[in-house]
N, CA, C, O and the ligand as a Tripos MOL2 file, in Angstrom:
@<TRIPOS>MOLECULE
protein
  281   279    71     0     0
PROTEIN
NO_CHARGES

@<TRIPOS>ATOM
      1 N           4.6820    9.4800  -10.0260 N.3       1 MET1
      2 CA          4.8930    9.0000   -8.6580 C.3       1 MET1
      3 C           3.5800    8.8480   -7.9120 C.2       1 MET1
      4 O           3.4320    7.9510   -7.0820 O.2       1 MET1
      5 N           2.5890    9.7580   -8.2180 N.am      2 SER2
      6 CA          1.3230    9.6810   -7.4900 C.3       2 SER2
      7 C           0.3360    8.7650   -8.1950 C.2       2 SER2
      8 O          -0.7840    8.5910   -7.7130 O.2       2 SER2
      9 N           0.7200    8.1720   -9.3250 N.am      3 GLY3
     10 CA         -0.2100    7.3450  -10.0880 C.3       3 GLY3
     11 C          -0.2590    5.8990   -9.6580 C.2       3 GLY3
     12 O          -0.7640    5.0510  -10.3940 O.2       3 GLY3
     13 N           0.2580    5.6010   -8.4780 N.am      4 LEU4
     14 CA          0.2540    4.2180   -8.0090 C.3       4 LEU4
     15 C          -1.1610    3.7580   -7.6870 C.2       4 LEU4
     16 O          -1.9840    4.5180   -7.1770 O.2       4 LEU4
     17 N          -1.4160    2.5060   -7.9960 N.am      5 ASN5
     18 CA         -2.6980    1.8970   -7.6830 C.3       5 ASN5
     19 C          -2.6100    1.2850   -6.2870 C.2       5 ASN5
     20 O          -1.9530    0.2650   -6.0790 O.2       5 ASN5
     21 N          -3.2800    1.9250   -5.3430 N.am      6 ILE6
     22 CA         -3.1550    1.5290   -3.9430 C.3       6 ILE6
     23 C          -4.4920    1.0550   -3.4020 C.2       6 ILE6
     24 O          -5.5270    1.6690   -3.6590 O.2       6 ILE6
     25 N          -4.4670   -0.0220   -2.6630 N.am      7 ASP7
     26 CA         -5.6740   -0.4980   -2.0010 C.3       7 ASP7
     27 C          -5.2940   -0.9950   -0.6090 C.2       7 ASP7
     28 O          -4.1190   -1.2150   -0.3130 O.2       7 ASP7
     29 N          -6.2980   -1.1670    0.2330 N.am      8 VAL8
     30 CA         -6.0400   -1.6440    1.5830 C.3       8 VAL8
     31 C          -6.9990   -2.7910    1.8800 C.2       8 VAL8
     32 O          -8.2080   -2.6570    1.6890 O.2       8 VAL8
     33 N          -6.4710   -3.9030    2.3400 N.am      9 ASN9
     34 CA         -7.2970   -5.0250    2.7790 C.3       9 ASN9
     35 C          -7.3170   -5.0620    4.3010 C.2       9 ASN9
     36 O          -6.2880   -4.9030    4.9560 O.2       9 ASN9
     37 N          -8.5020   -5.2720    4.8450 N.am     10 ILE10
     38 CA         -8.6300   -5.3630    6.2960 C.3      10 ILE10
     39 C          -8.9620   -6.8130    6.6400 C.2      10 ILE10
     40 O          -9.8950   -7.3840    6.0760 O.2      10 ILE10
     41 N          -8.2170   -7.4030    7.5500 N.am     11 ASP11
     42 CA         -8.5470   -8.7680    7.9570 C.3      11 ASP11
     43 C          -9.5250   -8.7470    9.1310 C.2      11 ASP11
     44 O          -9.9400   -7.6830    9.5890 O.2      11 ASP11
     45 N          -9.8880   -9.9420    9.6120 N.am     12 LYS12
     46 CA        -10.9170  -10.0080   10.6520 C.3      12 LYS12
     47 C         -10.4510   -9.4230   11.9770 C.2      12 LYS12
     48 O         -11.2760   -9.1460   12.8480 O.2      12 LYS12
     49 N          -9.1690   -9.2340   12.1430 N.am     13 HIS13
     50 CA         -8.6510   -8.5790   13.3530 C.3      13 HIS13
     51 C          -8.4640   -7.0760   13.1480 C.2      13 HIS13
     52 O          -7.8910   -6.3900   13.9950 O.2      13 HIS13
     53 N          -8.9540   -6.5770   12.0130 N.am     14 LEU14
     54 CA         -8.8650   -5.1630   11.6490 C.3      14 LEU14
     55 C          -7.4380   -4.7090   11.3890 C.2      14 LEU14
     56 O          -7.1370   -3.5170   11.4520 O.2      14 LEU14
     57 N          -6.5620   -5.6600   11.0990 N.am     15 ASN15
     58 CA         -5.2270   -5.2770   10.6580 C.3      15 ASN15
     59 C          -5.2830   -4.9210    9.1790 C.2      15 ASN15
     60 O          -5.9460   -5.5900    8.3860 O.2      15 ASN15
     61 N          -4.5820   -3.8660    8.8300 N.am     16 ALA16
     62 CA         -4.6180   -3.3950    7.4480 C.3      16 ALA16
     63 C          -3.4020   -3.8780    6.6820 C.2      16 ALA16
     64 O          -2.2680   -3.7770    7.1500 O.2      16 ALA16
     65 N          -3.6600   -4.4020    5.5060 N.am     17 THR17
     66 CA         -2.5850   -4.7730    4.6050 C.3      17 THR17
     67 C          -2.6460   -3.8690    3.3840 C.2      17 THR17
     68 O          -3.6810   -3.7660    2.7250 O.2      17 THR17
     69 N          -1.5500   -3.2280    3.0940 N.am     18 LEU18
     70 CA         -1.4730   -2.3780    1.9260 C.3      18 LEU18
     71 C          -1.2610   -3.2350    0.6830 C.2      18 LEU18
     72 O          -0.4330   -4.1450    0.6790 O.2      18 LEU18
     73 N          -2.0100   -2.9390   -0.3600 N.am     19 VAL19
     74 CA         -1.8400   -3.6260   -1.6390 C.3      19 VAL19
     75 C          -1.4620   -2.5790   -2.6820 C.2      19 VAL19
     76 O          -2.2190   -1.6430   -2.9370 O.2      19 VAL19
     77 N          -0.3000   -2.7430   -3.2730 N.am     20 VAL20
     78 CA          0.1620   -1.8030   -4.2920 C.3      20 VAL20
     79 C           0.3810   -2.5580   -5.5940 C.2      20 VAL20
     80 O           1.0230   -3.6080   -5.6180 O.2      20 VAL20
     81 N          -0.1570   -2.0140   -6.6670 N.am     21 GLU21
     82 CA          0.0480   -2.6380   -7.9680 C.3      21 GLU21
     83 C           1.3360   -2.1090   -8.5830 C.2      21 GLU21
     84 O           1.5440   -0.8980   -8.6670 O.2      21 GLU21
     85 N           2.1970   -3.0220   -9.0100 N.am     22 CYS22
     86 CA          3.4510   -2.6260   -9.6430 C.3      22 CYS22
     87 C           3.1510   -1.9200  -10.9580 C.2      22 CYS22
     88 O           2.4330   -2.4670  -11.7950 O.2      22 CYS22
     89 N           3.6870   -0.7100  -11.1600 N.am     23 PRO23
     90 CA          3.4020    0.0150  -12.4010 C.3      23 PRO23
     91 C           4.0460   -0.6290  -13.6190 C.2      23 PRO23
     92 O           3.6580   -0.3280  -14.7480 O.2      23 PRO23
     93 N           5.0100   -1.4990  -13.4190 N.am     24 GLU24
     94 CA          5.7030   -2.1280  -14.5440 C.3      24 GLU24
     95 C           5.0370   -3.4180  -15.0030 C.2      24 GLU24
     96 O           4.8350   -3.6190  -16.2000 O.2      24 GLU24
     97 N           4.6930   -4.2960  -14.0570 N.am     25 CYS25
     98 CA          4.2050   -5.6270  -14.4450 C.3      25 CYS25
     99 C           2.8010   -5.9240  -13.9410 C.2      25 CYS25
    100 O           2.2210   -6.9460  -14.3100 O.2      25 CYS25
    101 N           2.2380   -5.0510  -13.1010 N.am     26 GLY26
    102 CA          0.8730   -5.2740  -12.6390 C.3      26 GLY26
    103 C           0.7530   -6.2380  -11.4740 C.2      26 GLY26
    104 O          -0.3470   -6.4960  -10.9870 O.2      26 GLY26
    105 N           1.8820   -6.7710  -11.0260 N.am     27 HIS27
    106 CA          1.8850   -7.6760   -9.8840 C.3      27 HIS27
    107 C           1.4580   -6.9160   -8.6250 C.2      27 HIS27
    108 O           1.8250   -5.7550   -8.4440 O.2      27 HIS27
    109 N           0.6910   -7.5670   -7.7650 N.am     28 GLU28
    110 CA          0.2540   -6.9110   -6.5370 C.3      28 GLU28
    111 C           1.1800   -7.2620   -5.3810 C.2      28 GLU28
    112 O           1.4030   -8.4310   -5.0670 O.2      28 GLU28
    113 N           1.7080   -6.2220   -4.7630 N.am     29 ILE29
    114 CA          2.6260   -6.4090   -3.6390 C.3      29 ILE29
    115 C           1.8750   -6.0320   -2.3730 C.2      29 ILE29
    116 O           1.2420   -4.9790   -2.3110 O.2      29 ILE29
    117 N           1.9450   -6.8880   -1.3670 N.am     30 THR30
    118 CA          1.2390   -6.5980   -0.1200 C.3      30 THR30
    119 C           2.2400   -6.3780    1.0000 C.2      30 THR30
    120 O           3.3300   -6.9510    1.0130 O.2      30 THR30
    121 N           1.8420   -5.5360    1.9340 N.am     31 HIS31
    122 CA          2.7060   -5.2260    3.0650 C.3      31 HIS31
    123 C           1.8300   -4.7450    4.2110 C.2      31 HIS31
    124 O           0.8390   -4.0520    3.9810 O.2      31 HIS31
    125 N           2.1790   -5.1030    5.4420 N.am     32 HIS32
    126 CA          1.4230   -4.6000    6.5850 C.3      32 HIS32
    127 C           1.5070   -3.0870    6.6380 C.2      32 HIS32
    128 O           2.5950   -2.5120    6.6150 O.2      32 HIS32
    129 N           0.3500   -2.4490    6.7080 N.am     33 LEU33
    130 CA          0.3110   -0.9840    6.6490 C.3      33 LEU33
    131 C           1.0400   -0.3470    7.8260 C.2      33 LEU33
    132 O           1.7540    0.6410    7.6580 O.2      33 LEU33
    133 N           0.8600   -0.9180    9.0250 N.am     34 LYS34
    134 CA          1.4010   -0.2060   10.1800 C.3      34 LYS34
    135 C           2.9200   -0.3020   10.2910 C.2      34 LYS34
    136 O           3.5220    0.4300   11.0770 O.2      34 LYS34
    137 N           3.5450   -1.1780    9.5300 N.am     35 THR35
    138 CA          5.0040   -1.2410    9.5750 C.3      35 THR35
    139 C           5.6480   -0.3780    8.4900 C.2      35 THR35
    140 O           6.8730   -0.3260    8.3770 O.2      35 THR35
    141 N           4.8240    0.2940    7.7010 N.am     36 LEU36
    142 CA          5.3760    1.1390    6.6390 C.3      36 LEU36
    143 C           5.6270    2.5540    7.1260 C.2      36 LEU36
    144 O           4.8590    3.0940    7.9230 O.2      36 LEU36
    145 N           6.6870    3.1390    6.6500 N.am     37 THR37
    146 CA          6.9780    4.5350    6.9470 C.3      37 THR37
    147 C           7.1230    5.2710    5.6140 C.2      37 THR37
    148 O           7.3980    4.6480    4.5890 O.2      37 THR37
    149 N           6.9390    6.5900    5.6240 N.am     38 PRO38
    150 CA          7.1350    7.3390    4.3780 C.3      38 PRO38
    151 C           8.5170    7.0620    3.8090 C.2      38 PRO38
    152 O           9.4940    6.9110    4.5420 O.2      38 PRO38
    153 N           8.5740    6.9990    2.4940 N.am     39 ASP39
    154 CA          9.8070    6.6990    1.7540 C.3      39 ASP39
    155 C          10.2300    5.2400    1.8750 C.2      39 ASP39
    156 O          11.3830    4.9040    1.6060 O.2      39 ASP39
    157 N           9.2970    4.3650    2.2810 N.am     40 SER40
    158 CA          9.5700    2.9310    2.2100 C.3      40 SER40
    159 C           9.6900    2.5110    0.7520 C.2      40 SER40
    160 O           9.0600    3.0980   -0.1270 O.2      40 SER40
    161 N          10.4920    1.5020    0.5070 N.am     41 ILE41
    162 CA         10.6370    0.9410   -0.8330 C.3      41 ILE41
    163 C          10.0870   -0.4840   -0.8150 C.2      41 ILE41
    164 O          10.4940   -1.3100    0.0020 O.2      41 ILE41
    165 N           9.1580   -0.7580   -1.7280 N.am     42 LEU42
    166 CA          8.6420   -2.1180   -1.8550 C.3      42 LEU42
    167 C           9.2320   -2.7420   -3.1160 C.2      42 LEU42
    168 O           8.9530   -2.2740   -4.2200 O.2      42 LEU42
    169 N          10.0360   -3.7810   -2.9720 N.am     43 PRO43
    170 CA         10.5970   -4.4170   -4.1540 C.3      43 PRO43
    171 C           9.6060   -5.3850   -4.7980 C.2      43 PRO43
    172 O           9.0050   -6.2100   -4.1090 O.2      43 PRO43
    173 N           9.4380   -5.2860   -6.1000 N.am     44 CYS44
    174 CA          8.5700   -6.2180   -6.8250 C.3      44 CYS44
    175 C           9.4070   -7.3740   -7.3300 C.2      44 CYS44
    176 O          10.6280   -7.2720   -7.4460 O.2      44 CYS44
    177 N           8.7300   -8.4840   -7.6300 N.am     45 THR45
    178 CA          9.4370   -9.6590   -8.1550 C.3      45 THR45
    179 C          10.0640   -9.3810   -9.5170 C.2      45 THR45
    180 O          10.9910  -10.0860   -9.9170 O.2      45 THR45
    181 N           9.5760   -8.3640  -10.2430 N.am     46 CYS46
    182 CA         10.1350   -8.0480  -11.5620 C.3      46 CYS46
    183 C          11.3790   -7.1770  -11.4550 C.2      46 CYS46
    184 O          12.0180   -6.8870  -12.4670 O.2      46 CYS46
    185 N          11.7310   -6.7560  -10.2420 N.am     47 GLY47
    186 CA         12.9260   -5.9480  -10.0760 C.3      47 GLY47
    187 C          12.6410   -4.4730   -9.8740 C.2      47 GLY47
    188 O          13.5350   -3.7030   -9.5200 O.2      47 GLY47
    189 N          11.3780   -4.0750  -10.1010 N.am     48 THR48
    190 CA         11.0110   -2.6830   -9.8820 C.3      48 THR48
    191 C          10.9850   -2.3820   -8.3900 C.2      48 THR48
    192 O          10.4710   -3.1690   -7.5950 O.2      48 THR48
    193 N          11.5370   -1.2520   -8.0240 N.am     49 ARG49
    194 CA         11.4720   -0.8200   -6.6300 C.3      49 ARG49
    195 C          10.4440    0.2920   -6.5340 C.2      49 ARG49
    196 O          10.6350    1.3740   -7.0890 O.2      49 ARG49
    197 N           9.3560    0.0220   -5.8300 N.am     50 ILE50
    198 CA          8.2450    0.9610   -5.7530 C.3      50 ILE50
    199 C           8.4020    1.8130   -4.5030 C.2      50 ILE50
    200 O           8.3570    1.3000   -3.3850 O.2      50 ILE50
    201 N           8.5840    3.0950   -4.6920 N.am     51 GLY51
    202 CA          8.7490    4.0130   -3.5780 C.3      51 GLY51
    203 C           7.4060    4.5440   -3.1100 C.2      51 GLY51
    204 O           6.5740    4.9610   -3.9160 O.2      51 GLY51
    205 N           7.2060    4.5240   -1.8110 N.am     52 LEU52
    206 CA          5.9620    5.0530   -1.2450 C.3      52 LEU52
    207 C           6.2380    6.4040   -0.5890 C.2      52 LEU52
    208 O           7.0830    6.5250    0.2980 O.2      52 LEU52
    209 N           5.5110    7.3980   -1.0410 N.am     53 SER53
    210 CA          5.6790    8.7200   -0.4320 C.3      53 SER53
    211 C           4.7360    8.8700    0.7570 C.2      53 SER53
    212 O           3.8690    8.0310    1.0050 O.2      53 SER53
    213 N           4.9330    9.9430    1.4660 N.am     54 ASP54
    214 CA          4.0470   10.3140    2.5620 C.3      54 ASP54
    215 C           2.5980   10.4120    2.0710 C.2      54 ASP54
    216 O           1.6610   10.0080    2.7600 O.2      54 ASP54
    217 N           2.4420   10.9610    0.8600 N.am     55 GLN55
    218 CA          1.1260   11.1190    0.2530 C.3      55 GLN55
    219 C           0.4480    9.7590    0.0280 C.2      55 GLN55
    220 O          -0.7400    9.6000    0.3080 O.2      55 GLN55
    221 N           1.2050    8.7910   -0.4750 N.am     56 HIS56
    222 CA          0.6610    7.4440   -0.6830 C.3      56 HIS56
    223 C           0.2130    6.8330    0.6340 C.2      56 HIS56
    224 O          -0.8540    6.2260    0.7190 O.2      56 HIS56
    225 N           1.0430    7.0010    1.6650 N.am     57 LEU57
    226 CA          0.6980    6.4140    2.9630 C.3      57 LEU57
    227 C          -0.5450    7.0630    3.5580 C.2      57 LEU57
    228 O          -1.3770    6.3940    4.1700 O.2      57 LEU57
    229 N          -0.6560    8.3720    3.3700 N.am     58 ARG58
    230 CA         -1.8520    9.0480    3.8920 C.3      58 ARG58
    231 C          -3.0990    8.5560    3.1880 C.2      58 ARG58
    232 O          -4.1480    8.3890    3.8100 O.2      58 ARG58
    233 N          -2.9830    8.3190    1.8570 N.am     59 ARG59
    234 CA         -4.1120    7.7960    1.0960 C.3      59 ARG59
    235 C          -4.4910    6.4140    1.6200 C.2      59 ARG59
    236 O          -5.6720    6.1170    1.8010 O.2      59 ARG59
    237 N          -3.4980    5.5800    1.8620 N.am     60 ALA60
    238 CA         -3.7460    4.2330    2.3730 C.3      60 ALA60
    239 C          -4.3900    4.2950    3.7560 C.2      60 ALA60
    240 O          -5.3040    3.5290    4.0610 O.2      60 ALA60
    241 N          -3.9020    5.2150    4.5860 N.am     61 GLN61
    242 CA         -4.4580    5.3060    5.9330 C.3      61 GLN61
    243 C          -5.8930    5.8080    5.9150 C.2      61 GLN61
    244 O          -6.7020    5.3920    6.7440 O.2      61 GLN61
    245 N          -6.2210    6.6980    4.9800 N.am     62 SER62
    246 CA         -7.6070    7.1490    4.9160 C.3      62 SER62
    247 C          -8.5120    6.0490    4.3670 C.2      62 SER62
    248 O          -9.6710    5.9500    4.7680 O.2      62 SER62
    249 N          -7.9970    5.2150    3.4490 N.am     63 LEU63
    250 CA         -8.7530    4.0400    2.9950 C.3      63 LEU63
    251 C          -9.0140    3.1030    4.1670 C.2      63 LEU63
    252 O         -10.1110    2.5600    4.3030 O.2      63 LEU63
    253 N          -8.0150    2.9170    5.0030 N.am     64 HIS64
    254 CA         -8.1270    2.0730    6.1840 C.3      64 HIS64
    255 C          -9.2030    2.6110    7.1250 C.2      64 HIS64
    256 O         -10.0590    1.8610    7.5930 O.2      64 HIS64
    257 N          -9.1530    3.9130    7.3980 N.am     65 THR65
    258 CA        -10.1300    4.5390    8.2890 C.3      65 THR65
    259 C         -11.5430    4.3770    7.7470 C.2      65 THR65
    260 O         -12.4700    4.0630    8.4940 O.2      65 THR65
    261 N         -11.7050    4.5930    6.4380 N.am     66 GLN66
    262 CA        -13.0290    4.4250    5.8370 C.3      66 GLN66
    263 C         -13.5160    2.9920    5.9590 C.2      66 GLN66
    264 O         -14.6930    2.7450    6.2190 O.2      66 GLN66
    265 N         -12.5980    2.0440    5.7670 N.am     67 SER67
    266 CA        -13.0060    0.6330    5.7870 C.3      67 SER67
    267 C         -13.4770    0.1860    7.1620 C.2      67 SER67
    268 O         -14.4670   -0.5370    7.2710 O.2      67 SER67
    269 N         -12.7760    0.6090    8.2190 N.am     68 ILE68
    270 CA        -13.1810    0.1500    9.5490 C.3      68 ILE68
    271 C         -14.3600    0.9340   10.0880 C.2      68 ILE68
    272 O         -14.9520    0.5330   11.0900 O.2      68 ILE68
    273 N         -14.7240    2.0610    9.4410 N.am     69 ALA69
    274 CA        -15.8600    2.8560    9.8910 C.3      69 ALA69
    275 C         -17.1810    2.2770    9.4000 C.2      69 ALA69
    276 O         -18.2490    2.6550    9.8820 O.2      69 ALA69
    277 N         -17.1060    1.3570    8.4350 N.am     70 ARG70
    278 CA        -18.3370    0.7960    7.8780 C.3      70 ARG70
    279 C         -19.0650   -0.0890    8.8840 C.2      70 ARG70
    280 O         -20.1210   -0.6390    8.5710 O.2      70 ARG70
    281 ZN          6.6600   -5.6630  -11.0460 Zn       71 ZN71
@<TRIPOS>BOND
     1     1     2 1
     2     2     3 1
     3     3     4 2
     4     3     5 am
     5     5     6 1
     6     6     7 1
     7     7     8 2
     8     7     9 am
     9     9    10 1
    10    10    11 1
    11    11    12 2
    12    11    13 am
    13    13    14 1
    14    14    15 1
    15    15    16 2
    16    15    17 am
    17    17    18 1
    18    18    19 1
    19    19    20 2
    20    19    21 am
    21    21    22 1
    22    22    23 1
    23    23    24 2
    24    23    25 am
    25    25    26 1
    26    26    27 1
    27    27    28 2
    28    27    29 am
    29    29    30 1
    30    30    31 1
    31    31    32 2
    32    31    33 am
    33    33    34 1
    34    34    35 1
    35    35    36 2
    36    35    37 am
    37    37    38 1
    38    38    39 1
    39    39    40 2
    40    39    41 am
    41    41    42 1
    42    42    43 1
    43    43    44 2
    44    43    45 am
    45    45    46 1
    46    46    47 1
    47    47    48 2
    48    47    49 am
    49    49    50 1
    50    50    51 1
    51    51    52 2
    52    51    53 am
    53    53    54 1
    54    54    55 1
    55    55    56 2
    56    55    57 am
    57    57    58 1
    58    58    59 1
    59    59    60 2
    60    59    61 am
    61    61    62 1
    62    62    63 1
    63    63    64 2
    64    63    65 am
    65    65    66 1
    66    66    67 1
    67    67    68 2
    68    67    69 am
    69    69    70 1
    70    70    71 1
    71    71    72 2
    72    71    73 am
    73    73    74 1
    74    74    75 1
    75    75    76 2
    76    75    77 am
    77    77    78 1
    78    78    79 1
    79    79    80 2
    80    79    81 am
    81    81    82 1
    82    82    83 1
    83    83    84 2
    84    83    85 am
    85    85    86 1
    86    86    87 1
    87    87    88 2
    88    87    89 am
    89    89    90 1
    90    90    91 1
    91    91    92 2
    92    91    93 am
    93    93    94 1
    94    94    95 1
    95    95    96 2
    96    95    97 am
    97    97    98 1
    98    98    99 1
    99    99   100 2
   100    99   101 am
   101   101   102 1
   102   102   103 1
   103   103   104 2
   104   103   105 am
   105   105   106 1
   106   106   107 1
   107   107   108 2
   108   107   109 am
   109   109   110 1
   110   110   111 1
   111   111   112 2
   112   111   113 am
   113   113   114 1
   114   114   115 1
   115   115   116 2
   116   115   117 am
   117   117   118 1
   118   118   119 1
   119   119   120 2
   120   119   121 am
   121   121   122 1
   122   122   123 1
   123   123   124 2
   124   123   125 am
   125   125   126 1
   126   126   127 1
   127   127   128 2
   128   127   129 am
   129   129   130 1
   130   130   131 1
   131   131   132 2
   132   131   133 am
   133   133   134 1
   134   134   135 1
   135   135   136 2
   136   135   137 am
   137   137   138 1
   138   138   139 1
   139   139   140 2
   140   139   141 am
   141   141   142 1
   142   142   143 1
   143   143   144 2
   144   143   145 am
   145   145   146 1
   146   146   147 1
   147   147   148 2
   148   147   149 am
   149   149   150 1
   150   150   151 1
   151   151   152 2
   152   151   153 am
   153   153   154 1
   154   154   155 1
   155   155   156 2
   156   155   157 am
   157   157   158 1
   158   158   159 1
   159   159   160 2
   160   159   161 am
   161   161   162 1
   162   162   163 1
   163   163   164 2
   164   163   165 am
   165   165   166 1
   166   166   167 1
   167   167   168 2
   168   167   169 am
   169   169   170 1
   170   170   171 1
   171   171   172 2
   172   171   173 am
   173   173   174 1
   174   174   175 1
   175   175   176 2
   176   175   177 am
   177   177   178 1
   178   178   179 1
   179   179   180 2
   180   179   181 am
   181   181   182 1
   182   182   183 1
   183   183   184 2
   184   183   185 am
   185   185   186 1
   186   186   187 1
   187   187   188 2
   188   187   189 am
   189   189   190 1
   190   190   191 1
   191   191   192 2
   192   191   193 am
   193   193   194 1
   194   194   195 1
   195   195   196 2
   196   195   197 am
   197   197   198 1
   198   198   199 1
   199   199   200 2
   200   199   201 am
   201   201   202 1
   202   202   203 1
   203   203   204 2
   204   203   205 am
   205   205   206 1
   206   206   207 1
   207   207   208 2
   208   207   209 am
   209   209   210 1
   210   210   211 1
   211   211   212 2
   212   211   213 am
   213   213   214 1
   214   214   215 1
   215   215   216 2
   216   215   217 am
   217   217   218 1
   218   218   219 1
   219   219   220 2
   220   219   221 am
   221   221   222 1
   222   222   223 1
   223   223   224 2
   224   223   225 am
   225   225   226 1
   226   226   227 1
   227   227   228 2
   228   227   229 am
   229   229   230 1
   230   230   231 1
   231   231   232 2
   232   231   233 am
   233   233   234 1
   234   234   235 1
   235   235   236 2
   236   235   237 am
   237   237   238 1
   238   238   239 1
   239   239   240 2
   240   239   241 am
   241   241   242 1
   242   242   243 1
   243   243   244 2
   244   243   245 am
   245   245   246 1
   246   246   247 1
   247   247   248 2
   248   247   249 am
   249   249   250 1
   250   250   251 1
   251   251   252 2
   252   251   253 am
   253   253   254 1
   254   254   255 1
   255   255   256 2
   256   255   257 am
   257   257   258 1
   258   258   259 1
   259   259   260 2
   260   259   261 am
   261   261   262 1
   262   262   263 1
   263   263   264 2
   264   263   265 am
   265   265   266 1
   266   266   267 1
   267   267   268 2
   268   267   269 am
   269   269   270 1
   270   270   271 1
   271   271   272 2
   272   271   273 am
   273   273   274 1
   274   274   275 1
   275   275   276 2
   276   275   277 am
   277   277   278 1
   278   278   279 1
   279   279   280 2
@<TRIPOS>SUBSTRUCTURE
     1 MET1         2 RESIDUE 1 A MET
     2 SER2         6 RESIDUE 1 A SER
     3 GLY3        10 RESIDUE 1 A GLY
     4 LEU4        14 RESIDUE 1 A LEU
     5 ASN5        18 RESIDUE 1 A ASN
     6 ILE6        22 RESIDUE 1 A ILE
     7 ASP7        26 RESIDUE 1 A ASP
     8 VAL8        30 RESIDUE 1 A VAL
     9 ASN9        34 RESIDUE 1 A ASN
    10 ILE10       38 RESIDUE 1 A ILE
    11 ASP11       42 RESIDUE 1 A ASP
    12 LYS12       46 RESIDUE 1 A LYS
    13 HIS13       50 RESIDUE 1 A HIS
    14 LEU14       54 RESIDUE 1 A LEU
    15 ASN15       58 RESIDUE 1 A ASN
    16 ALA16       62 RESIDUE 1 A ALA
    17 THR17       66 RESIDUE 1 A THR
    18 LEU18       70 RESIDUE 1 A LEU
    19 VAL19       74 RESIDUE 1 A VAL
    20 VAL20       78 RESIDUE 1 A VAL
    21 GLU21       82 RESIDUE 1 A GLU
    22 CYS22       86 RESIDUE 1 A CYS
    23 PRO23       90 RESIDUE 1 A PRO
    24 GLU24       94 RESIDUE 1 A GLU
    25 CYS25       98 RESIDUE 1 A CYS
    26 GLY26      102 RESIDUE 1 A GLY
    27 HIS27      106 RESIDUE 1 A HIS
    28 GLU28      110 RESIDUE 1 A GLU
    29 ILE29      114 RESIDUE 1 A ILE
    30 THR30      118 RESIDUE 1 A THR
    31 HIS31      122 RESIDUE 1 A HIS
    32 HIS32      126 RESIDUE 1 A HIS
    33 LEU33      130 RESIDUE 1 A LEU
    34 LYS34      134 RESIDUE 1 A LYS
    35 THR35      138 RESIDUE 1 A THR
    36 LEU36      142 RESIDUE 1 A LEU
    37 THR37      146 RESIDUE 1 A THR
    38 PRO38      150 RESIDUE 1 A PRO
    39 ASP39      154 RESIDUE 1 A ASP
    40 SER40      158 RESIDUE 1 A SER
    41 ILE41      162 RESIDUE 1 A ILE
    42 LEU42      166 RESIDUE 1 A LEU
    43 PRO43      170 RESIDUE 1 A PRO
    44 CYS44      174 RESIDUE 1 A CYS
    45 THR45      178 RESIDUE 1 A THR
    46 CYS46      182 RESIDUE 1 A CYS
    47 GLY47      186 RESIDUE 1 A GLY
    48 THR48      190 RESIDUE 1 A THR
    49 ARG49      194 RESIDUE 1 A ARG
    50 ILE50      198 RESIDUE 1 A ILE
    51 GLY51      202 RESIDUE 1 A GLY
    52 LEU52      206 RESIDUE 1 A LEU
    53 SER53      210 RESIDUE 1 A SER
    54 ASP54      214 RESIDUE 1 A ASP
    55 GLN55      218 RESIDUE 1 A GLN
    56 HIS56      222 RESIDUE 1 A HIS
    57 LEU57      226 RESIDUE 1 A LEU
    58 ARG58      230 RESIDUE 1 A ARG
    59 ARG59      234 RESIDUE 1 A ARG
    60 ALA60      238 RESIDUE 1 A ALA
    61 GLN61      242 RESIDUE 1 A GLN
    62 SER62      246 RESIDUE 1 A SER
    63 LEU63      250 RESIDUE 1 A LEU
    64 HIS64      254 RESIDUE 1 A HIS
    65 THR65      258 RESIDUE 1 A THR
    66 GLN66      262 RESIDUE 1 A GLN
    67 SER67      266 RESIDUE 1 A SER
    68 ILE68      270 RESIDUE 1 A ILE
    69 ALA69      274 RESIDUE 1 A ALA
    70 ARG70      278 RESIDUE 1 A ARG
    71 ZN71       281 GROUP 0 **** ****
């Protein structure tokens, strides 16, 4: 569950987009970070439902904080 590949993209308005790699097919699913809540489910096009825990969201938020601090 904690082995998800998570990244955060910041646009020019400093909005964060969460990028999660599907563990089944490797497809990258994007979602606005600020609209996500713990236990959100991101459906992949392959049918996999990727569950995001509180831990995943905290990791994404710390990536976001690091990115805008640069
Ligand atoms: Zn997939």
